[in-house]
N, C-alpha and C positions, 0 to 999 in steps of 0.2 A: 425745474424747482428745486431746490439745493435740499442734497439729502440729510435728515436729522440723524443726529446719534447721542447716545447716551455716555454720560459720565459719571463721574463722582467727585464732589469739591468738599474739601475739608471747610469748616464754617469757621475754624478759626484762622487760619492762615491763607485760605484760598488754593492749596494743592491740589491739584486732578489727577486721578486715578483712572484707569481703565476698568477698575472692578472694586468693589468696598472693601475696605481695609479696617481694621478694628482699632488700630492706632495709626496714626499721620505720622509716616516718615520726615515731615520736616519741622513740625512743631510738637511731635510727640504727644498731640492731645488725642484722648480715647473716644471713641465713639461720636467722632463730629463729622463724620461723611455723609452727605445726604447728595440723593440721589437728582441729576439734572440732565435736560434734554438741549442740546444745542445743536444750533442751525448754523454751519458756516456761512460767511458771507462772502462772496463770490466778487471778484473784479475789485477788490478794497486798494491793491498796489496800483491798480490803473489810475484811480482817482486822487493817488498820494499827493499833497502839495511838493512840487520840486524846492530841491535844497538848494540854498543860495551859497553854499561853500562857508569853507572858515574865514572870519572876520578878525583883524588884529584889534587887540583890547582899545590902543587908543582911538580906533575909529568908532567902538561903540557909545553911543550918546548916552550921559550920566542918567541915571533912574533915579526920579523924583516922584516919593509917592505921598500922595496926595491924604490927609487922615479927618476922619470925620470925628468930630467930638460928640458922645452920647448924652454928656452932662454926669456920668458916673464916672467919677475923678479915679477912685481906685480902679474900675474895672478898666478905663481907659488906660490906665498903666500898667494892669497886668498885660493889655496886647500891645504894651510897648509907646504908647503915647496916644492910641486913639485907633478907630477902625479905617484901615487901609481900603480905597478902593480898587475892586477885583480881587479881593483876597478872597480864601474860602475856610471859612472857622468850623472846626468840629467840637462841639460841646457835648462830652458824654457824664455819665452819673448812674446812681442806681434810682430805681423809682419812688418816688416821691422827694427826691432831693431840691426840685425845684428849678428845674432846666426850662421846661417852659413858661413857668413865672418870671424867671431872671430875663429869657428874652423878649418875653411880650413886652417888659417893663424898659429895656433897651431900646426897641424897634421904635416903642411909644414915644419914648425921648428923642430920638431919632427925628421922627416925624412931628414932633412939635417945633424941631428946629429947623424945619423946613425940608427935609429930605425925604424924598419919595420912599413910601416903604410896604411891603407886601407881608403878610403873615399866612403861612400856607400850612393850613392844620388838617392834617392827615389823618391824627388819630382820634380828635374829637370834630363835632358837629359845630356849625356856625353860632348855634345858640350857647353852647357848653363855651366857647370861646370867650362869647359876649358875656357870660357871666364873670368869668376870670377878670376880662377887661374892667368889668364896673367895681370889682373889687378893688383892683389896684387904682384907679380913678385913670384909666388910659381916656384919650382924646375919641371923640365919635367920628371923628375924619380916618380913622386907621382903617387899611384896606383887610379885610380876611378873606383869603380864598381855601376854603374846602373842598380840595380835591386830593387823590392821590396819582392821578396820572400824568407822570413827570411830561411826558410829550405836550400835552394841554397846557401845563404849568408854564413852560418855557416858550409856548407859542402865544399866551398871555402879556408874558413878561416882554418879548418881543415887540408887542404892541406897545407896552406903556411904558418900557424903559425906565425900570424903578432903579433909586440908588441902593437900595439892601432888601432883601427877602429872607425869609426865615423858613426855614423845611423842617417841619416837624412831624416826624420824624423820618430819618432817611429809609427806615427798616417799612415803612407803608407805602413807600414810593414804588412805580413801576414803569417800565417801558414797554409798550405794546410789541415793540419789534423782539422783546426778548421772551421766548417760551419759558419759562420759568414763574414761579411762585412770589409776589411780592416777599423782601427781606432773605431772599435766598443770596448765595454768592453772586451770582451772577445778577441779580439786579441792583443789589447794593453796590457792585464795580463798577458796572454800566451806568447807574445813575450818578454816581458821584462824578464819575468822568464826564457826563454831559453837562454836570452843573459846573464842574470846573472849567470845561471850554468856553459854557455862557459867559462865566466871571470873567476871565480872562479878555475874552473878544470886547464884551460890552463894559468891563469897567464897572460892573456890580458886584457890592459886596453881599456875599451869601455865607448866611448861617445855617449847621446841619445840626440836629440833634441825633444823637447817637443811643442806642442802648448799650445796656452792658449785660453780661452773660453771669452766671451763679458765682462765676472766679474773681468778678469785679472788672473783666476785662470789657474793652467796647466791643459789642457783638458784631460780625462781619469779619472778612479777611483783614489782614495785615495791610493789604494795600491801601485802604480805607485810609489809614492813618498815614500812609507815604504820600499820598496824592494830596492833601488837603495842606493848606500853610503854616494853621495854628491847631493845635489840639489843648482846649482846656477839659477839666476834669473836676468834678466833686468829689474831695475826698472825706474821710472822718465818718462821724456818726450823722445818719442822716434823718435820725430822729429826735434829734436835739431841736435848740433854738438857735443855732450857727452853722453858718455852710461854709466850708472853704474852698475855693476853686484855685486849682493851680495851674499853670502854664507848663505840659510837659514837650510840647514844641512850638515855635515860634519863629519864622522866617522874618518877622518886621519887629524882632524885640529879643528881650533875653528870656530862659528857661528859668524853670523852678520859681517864678516868681508866683505869688500869692495873693488873693483877693477875699476877705472875711467878710460875711453878712449875716445879718440877724433877719430871722425869718417871722413874720408875726401874719394876720389875716389881711393886712393891708399890701403884702408882698415881702421881696426882699430889702435892706436896708445895708448901707456899707458900714465898715467898721473902720473907721480912721487909724486908729491906734490899737493893734492886734497885741502888743505885748501886756499893756494895762486889762485886756479881755481875759488872756490866757493866765493873770494871776489876780483876777478880781476875787474868786474865793479862796483867796490865801490868808489864812487866818494863822494861830500859833501854830508854828511848824513841827508836826511830827517827826519822828525819827523816820529815815528812809525818803527823803525829800532834799533835792536838791534844785536851783535854779541856774540854769543854763542861756548863758546871751548866743543864740544862735543866728546863723546870717540866713534866709531863704530868698534867694534870688538875689537881689540888690539890697534888701531891706534887713536891717538888725532887729530881730524879735526875740523877747524873752519868754523861755518856756518853763515849766517847772517838770522835772524827773521825777519819778515816783517809784521806789522799789520796796519790797516785800520778801523778807527773807525766813524760812520756818524749816523745822526739820521736817524731814521727808518720811511718808509714812510706806514707802514701798522702796525697792531695791535699789532704783535707778532714778535721782534726784531730777525735779521737771526745771526745765528753763524756758519760761513762757513771756514774750515781750510783745506789746502792742503799741504801735506807730513807732518801734527801734527795731534796727535790724538784727533778727535773731543771732544769725552768725557772728555778729559783731558782739552781741552781748555774752555768748558763750565765749569768747577770745578775752573779754575784760573780765569775766569770772575768772579764768586760767592765770591770767595776769595777777590779779588779787590772790590768788592761791598761791602761787609760786614767788612773787615778789612781794606783797606784801605780809604773808607769812599767817592769812583767813584760811580756816579749816571750812571750804565751803563744800567738799564732796559731798556731806551727807545731808545739804539742805535744799530744800524747793526755793528757788528765784524766781519771783516774778518782776516784771521791769514794764512801764508805760511813762507815757507823756500826756499830762492832763492839757485837756481841751481840744483832742482830736487831731491836733497837727502832726504830720510825719516828719522825724528828724532821722536824716540818713548821713549828713555831713560826720567826719571824724572827730570834730571838734568838740562834739558831746560825749565823747570819750571819759573824760574826767569828771563829768556831771554825773554819768552813769555809774562810775566806779566809787565815788564818794555817797551816792546813793544807797549802795549795796553795803558798802562800810557802816555808813550810819544805821542802816537795819539790822545789821548783822551785830555792830556791837549795843543796839538800842539806844545810841546817843543822837540826839536832832542837832543838825547844824544852826548856828545864829541865824536871827532871821534877816540880818543885813549880808549875809554871805552867797555870792555868786561864784561861778566855776566854769573854765571852759579848758580846752586843751586835748591835743591828741595822745594817746598814749602807742607806745612802744613796747615790742615785746620783752625788752631787756628791762622795762618798769620805768624808763623815762619818760618826762613829760615833753612832749616836739610842741614847737610853733606851728602856729595855724594864722590864716589869713584874716585882715581885717578884725585885728587885734586892738586898734584903738574905737574902731566904730562899737563892737562889741563892749568893751568897757564903760565908753560913753553912755551906752544905751541903758545899762546896767544904774549906773551915777543919775541918771538923770531920772530914775525910778525908786532912788533912796537906797541902793545897795553900795554900800561904802567899803566892803572888802570883797576885791576881786581876786580870786585866786588863777590865776595866769601862769603861760610858763616862764613868764620872766621872772616870778617869787616862787615858784616851786618846780625845781627843777626834775625831782623824781617824784613817784606816785605816792612812796611812804611820807614824805614831805609834805606832800597837798594833804594827804589823810591827817599828817599828824596837825595841821596849820588850819583846816577846816574843822576838826574835831576839839580844837582847843578852847579852854576856856577863860 
């Protein structure tokens, strides 16, 4: 019998240590080490699959990925055109975001299109899953499997050979041969590896639901995100009516693609025009508001950047950013002070993107700067003005990609004045053009 040993594993990155550490030396997380019992597996190298050696690239057969359409056009586009057979998809998000509801709707749509699907509910009973299925109008033929023993789940899937399975969630699954509790680093890692092997060998597409930590990261070791083919994540405010799903990793499509849903009692519903959604509550524009044509993935989306500038009550002014890179906001404020002559050193500055969509591309620099300038001078921008461009440290407005697509999207939604690097070469010229009456 193999001798067991005790190790301490970081719940954030999976780093192992012989003793408990207060701070992980790899990911620098505090109080993340948990104690685990590990049993070494003997003879693993003796049963290893023999290597076939290197193969010429010309001798490798061209890979053709068969995709399954779910009937959700926006979600299929998020995956790159549909669900790939044999792929492993991780869906993460905060509690109550709609992870289970969305996957139940998708697997039900696939089942209605003739696919063999199994929904594995490890967190809820079969009766609770049926209540949600009845609320979204799911078919009665959908297979529900309330089980947390992954070995039993894989044995049943071997017998039925489904096209799609959903594991809800990976933190509740456990393998009997792994001497650790469900949700531990070892269980999450080994269960994901077992599901990956099953998916690649059988061609079954697998969805995995992942919990998140209090910091917003997907719980479990970072190896979990490296093992899967696609990582989808709910971002934005999970308490509002709308949900945004973003692709952070996709081996079969583009990254940073988004899919916007509205949520009600009947489930999640796709929003085909996100730009109109993010600008729906736009009335008479106050000072400190600027419309920015952004490109998210491959789609142009118009968002509203809002800024508020007020005199500070403390010695050090505050710089708070929501859905905007905080470091970039600090840089833009410095450029406004130095190149545009605005004395912002004694003012608090708050900046956010309305609607919950996070914007990180440099093309939003000019829109952020104009929103701050508008709030500082208390002069609202005209209703038909939109702006985009990257700011350089010397105050110039630099060119960005997809300028024609950004301008076309803005024009389609009624913005007749687009301030771009082509018509505003410097930040001062852009401010004068935007605040001109």
